Every structure is written in structure tokens, then in C-alpha cells.
N, C-alpha and C positions, 0 to 999 in steps of 0.2 A: 615236756616229756619227762615223766618220773617213773621210778621203779616202785613196786609194792611187794608185799610178802604173801605167799600162799599160806593156806591153813597149816601146813606142816612146817612153817617157819622158813622155807627156802625163799630166796629173793627171786622175784619174777623179773625177767629182762624183757623190755618191750620189743616187739618185732621191729625189724629195720623199716625205716620210712620208705615208702614206695611213691613213685610219681603219681599214682592214682590217688594218693592221700592229699594232693594239692587241690585246694578249692578253685573254682573259677574266679577270675578277677571280679572283685566286688567294689562297686563305685559308691556305696551307700555313704561312707564317711567323707569321701571327696565332695559329694553333693551337700552333705551337712556343713562342710567348711566353706562352701561357696555361697555368694550372695549376688546381688545385681551389679556389683562392681568387679569382683574377682574372686580370688581364693585366699581366705584368711590363713595366716601362717601357723598359729599355735592353738593348742587346746589343753585344758586341764582335764585329765582322763579323756572323755570323748566330747566335752563341752567346749565350744569355741570360745577363745579369748580375744574378743574384739579389740581390746586395748593395744594389742601388738600389731594390728593392721595387716598389711599385705606386703609381699615382696615379689619382684620380677623373677627371682630364682624359681619360686614354687609355681607361679602362674605359667612360666615357660614349660616346666615339667608337666603341668596339667594339660596344656595344649598338645604337647608332644605325645602323651600317652593316649589321649582321645583320638588323635590322628593315626595312631597305630592300630586302632580298632577296625577290623575289617567290615563290621556292620554296626556302627554306633547307633544308639537309640536317638530319638528326637530330643530327649532331655540332654544327652551328652553333646549332641551337635549344638544345642543352645549354649551349653557351657563353653564349648570351643569358640563360638562367636564372641562370648563375653571375654574370654581370656585373650583372644586376638585383639579385641578393642583395647584391652588394658595394655598390651604390649605396644601397640601403635601409639598410645598416649605416652608411654614411658620413653619412647625413642626420640632422638634429636636429629636435626638435619645433617649433622656431621658424622652420624653413625653411632654415637654413644647412647647409653641407656641409663636412666635413673633406676634405682632398685627399690627403695623403701617408700611406701605410700600409707599414710595414716588412715585410721578409720574415719577421721574427720575430713577425708578426701583432699589432703594436701601432700605434695611430695616433700620428703625430708632430706633429700640429697640432690646433687647435680649430676647431669649425664657424665658417664665415664666408661671405661672399658675393663672393669673388674670381671669376676667370674659370672656375674649376672648378665653382662653383655654377651658373653659366650653362650650362656644357657638360653638367652633370648634368641640368638641366631640358630641354636640347635632346635628350639621349639618351632621357630618360624620356617626353618628349612624343612623340618619334618612335615609341617602343615602344608607347605608348598608342594612337597613331593607325594604325600600320602592321603591327605584329606579326601573324603568321599564327596565333599561339597565344592563344586567348581569355583564359586566366588571366594571361598576361604582360601583355596589354593592360590588364586590370583592375588588377593590382597596380602596374603602371607609372603608371597614371592616379592611383591613390591617393597614390603617392610624389610625383608631379608636383604634385598639389594641396597637399600639405604644403610642398613647396619653393617654390611660387609665393606663399606668404604673405610671403616676404622680398623685399626689393629691394636692388639694388646701386647705388652711386654711380659705378661704372666702366662707361663706354659699351660696351665689348666684352662684359663679363659680361652686361649687359642685352640686347645684341644676340643672344648665344647663347641666353639664356633666352627671348627673344622668338621666336626661330626654333622653339624647342620649343613655345611657345604656338601658333604658326601651325599646327604639325602637329596639335595637339589641335583647333583650330578648323576645320581642313579636314574632320575627321571629325564634329565636333559644333558647328555654327555657333552654338548657344545656350550654349556653355560660357563663362559670364560671367567666371570667374576668369582664364581664358586670354585673353579679349578685353581685360581690364583690364591684364594683364601686357604684352600686345603693344602696347597704347596707351602704356603707361609707357615701354616700350623705345624706341619711336619718339620720344617726347618727350625722353628723355635724349640721344638721338643728335642730333636736330634736323635741320633742312633745310640744304642746301648754300647758301653765299652766292651772290649774283647775279653777281659778277664772273666773266668768262670765263677768266681765267688760273689760278685756283685754285678748282676746283669741289669743295670738301670742307669739312665742318663743323668740322674741326680744323686747327691751324696746320701739321701735318706728317702724313705717312703713316708709320705704324709697322708694326703686325702685324695680321693678320686683317682687313685693310681691307675686302675684299669683303663680309664679314658685315654691316658697317654699312649698306651699300647694299642688301643682300639683305633685311634685316629691314624697311627702309622700303618696299621693293617689296611684301613680303608683307603688311605692315600696310595699305598703300594698297589692295591687292586685297581682303583679307578684311574690312577695316573700312569699305570703300566711301569712302576718302579719296583723291580724285584728286590732290590736291596732294602727299601723301606718295608716291603711286605715281610721279608725274612726277619728284619730287625724287630718289627712289631710282634710277630709270632713268638720270637725268642724271648722278648720281654714278658709277654703274657704267660708263656709256659713257666718261666722262672717265677713270676709272681704267684701263680697258682701253687707251685711247690712251696714257696715261702708261706703261703696262707693255709697250708695243709697242717692239720693237727690231729694225728691219730685217725686219719681218714675222713675228717669232716672239715668244713670251711671255718677258718678262724681269721677274720678280716683284720687288716691293719687298724688298730684302734686310735682313738683320740691321743695325740702325743706322738704317734708314728713309731717307726722302727729305723734303726741305723746300724751299720756294721759294727761289730765288736761289742755291742751292748745287748744283754739278755732281753728277749722279747717280753713285753708286758701284754696282757690279753684284754684289758678293759679300759675304757668303755668302748664298745663296738657300736657302730652306727648302721642302721638298715641301708642307707644310701650306698655304703661300700659293698654290701652283698649284691645290691641291684646293679652297681657298676660292673661287678665281676660277671654277672649274668649277661649284661649288655655286650661286653667285650667277647665273651666266649661264644655268644650267639653269632656275632659278626665273624669271628674266626671260623666257626663251623660253616657259615654261609659262603664265605670267600674260598675256603679250602676244600669243602666237601668232606672233610675229615670228621667222622662221627665220634672220634675220641674226645673232642671238645664237649660233647654232650654230657660226659661224666662231670666235668667241671661246672657246667651250667646246672646240672642237677644238684650239685652240692650247694649252690647259691639258693636254689629253691628250698632245699632241705634245711638250710640255715633258718629260714622263717618258720618252718614247721617244727623246729625243736632240735635238729641235729646241729648243735652249736656248743660252744664252750660252757654255757650255762645249762644245757639240756632243758631249755624252756621254749615253748612256742612264742613267737614274737608278734602275734596278731590276735585280735579280739573278734571271734566269729560272730558275736552279737551286734557289733557296731560296724564291722568291715574296716576298722582302723588298725594301724600298726603301731606298736610301742616305740617310743622315741630312742631307745638305746638299750644295749645289753650291758649291765653293770656287774660287778663282782657279787652283788646281792640279788641279781635277777633283773628282769625287765624294768625299765622306767615306764610306767604304765600310761603316761601322757601320750596322746595320739595326735601329733601334729601333721601338717600337710606333707613335709618332706618325707617322713617315714612312711606315711600311708601311700603316697605315690610310689615310693620304692617297692612296697609290697605289690601294688597293682602292676607295676612294670615287670616284676619278676614272675608274677602269676601269668602275665601275658606270654612270657617265654615258656612257662611250664605248659600252657595250653598248646602252644606250637609243638613243643617237644613231645607231648602226649599223643599228638597225631602220628608220631613216628614210632613211639614205643610206650607201652602201658606199664612197664616196670623199670626199675632203676637200670640205667645203662651200665655195661661192663667195659673194662679196659681203662687205660690211662694214657698220660702223655709220655712220649718217648724222652 
């Protein structure tokens, strides 16, 4: 998004971004990055870089997003089947997951419980709860139940896994294994401290911060724990205020933020805007408070150009999303993580548009 000059020399200010400006979710680049094995991780511009292979992180995100589609095409269902097969191949009998798979079809690591384990359970839990295909739901649940035997010491891995457990519980409130995993995720993350200046259970903000708040909100709602629900909402409201820059979203960049240190603004990653959209959508659904729609809209608008660089973060010709927002503008490579972040956020925009055709008003108390 740029400004230009009128013939009289005055600078023209572009009109505010509206929700109607958001395109529909475009799967073109996801399809371009996919083959008969899975979802390739990296691209140079929009050209797939096969030498970098595949990762469970991205395949899990791909499965999750297809299973969020209310009416997936036959082609998308085929991709979901492929991604599910990839994840079941990555899992081990003790619940761990490998992450990196070469283009030569060999695993490059051993099963463990890093972030990819949590994302695998998030994708599998979503498929188990939301897929329109009965056999995908069944097989995803089987794989989820094996994966949830394990636990991770890493808060973000547990947050991702807990969000998968929440998806299972929304479908089957009696799912004891999912309830225990969600409980354990909330316990690992913990409640925010009481002081007003740093409302976060960690000494700094790093990556995927909204997921920590989101899983507490989900746990509070699904487990009937009012303290967890209030703590998660308080964390998310504070994070949204921290990420506000002159009325637009400015996500925590690579390198993070910590108290007492001036905030740096770059490099910003699309996955952070998508995580903000996810968490705000969950908060809105749980509370029924439409003030969260404003924060969700800011995440959508970040991709459309209402960001610190004043630059759109997607390529309408390819359907891909740029890999990061730098001080010099977008990194124009269009990898899987970034493109899936765009698709995810546009799914939320589509849902939000069904409630409002213009930018929501209001803010967080």
C-alpha cells in the first residue's frame, strides 16, 4: 500500500482497508508446493525448492487448514489424504514425531516432542474433529491418540498439542485423553503474573505467543475452569495492546521483545499475524464478545498492507504469501509456512465477513 501525488502536487492518502478488500482463501500456491508425498517447505519467489524437502510443521498446518474448509474441493480432500499419510509415517509408537524428510524420501531426524510434535497433534486433532471425510476423521483420531501419549517440556509444543486436543474435545466432550492433554498444556504454560506492566507467564515474548493465550482460553472454556479462561483472555488482550502500533498490528518480530528494552519492528513473520487471528477468533467464539473482531481484522489487514512497512504481504498472481516483512519491505520468497498463514487468516476473514462487510468498530477494554 503506497501513497501517490495528485496533479496539483498534494499527496493522496489511500482509503482505509476494509474487510471487503480481503480476497477469498486461495489454495493455488499450496497446490503448487505439494506433490505425491507431502508439502514442500521452501520456494524461491514462487518456484518450489525441492532441495529443502518437507517438514511435519508445514504438513500439519496444511492438514489443519484443509479440515477447516466447510466445503473442500475434491483436490483439497486429496491433499488432506496425502498430508495425513505423511503424518502417520512421521509418528512413532511412543507418541513422538520426526520432523524433517528429504526430497530423496529419507527421514533426517529421530522422533521427539519438539514444536512439530505439537503441530502434528494440532493438525490431527483438527482433522479428527472437522474433516468432512469420515475415514479421515477416524484415522486422524487414531494417530492423535498415539501422539498424545507423549508430553513435551516446551510450552509452545504443548500449546499446539493442546489446541489439537481442544478440537477433539469440541467434537467429543468425553474424550479423556484429549482432556488430560489440554489440562497438561495449560499447566505447562501457567497463568500470567498479577503485575500490570508485564502480563505474560514468560520473561520475554518470542514466537507464536498468541497460541499460549489461546490454549488457556480453550482450556478454560472446555474444562470449565474460569481462572484459566480469565487468565488467557487477559494475556491475549495485553498482547494485542503490545502489538498495536498507531492503530495497526505490529507483531513480535524475530528476536522477540523483553521488558525494559525498546521494541524493534523487523523482521516480522506472517505466521505471527496468523496466530493472532487464530487466538482472537477463539476468544470471540468463546466469549461472544465482538470486540475481538477488531483485533482479528487487524491481523487480516496486516496481510493487505496495514502494517509497519505499508506493503501488501501476498502475491495475487500466485496465491502465495511473502516470507517476511523486513525493514526494506517484503521478502518475496513464498514458502509453505507463510502461504498457509495467509490462507488461515483469509479463512477467518471469510467468517468475519459473514457478520460484517466493513471494518468493525470498538476495542478491548
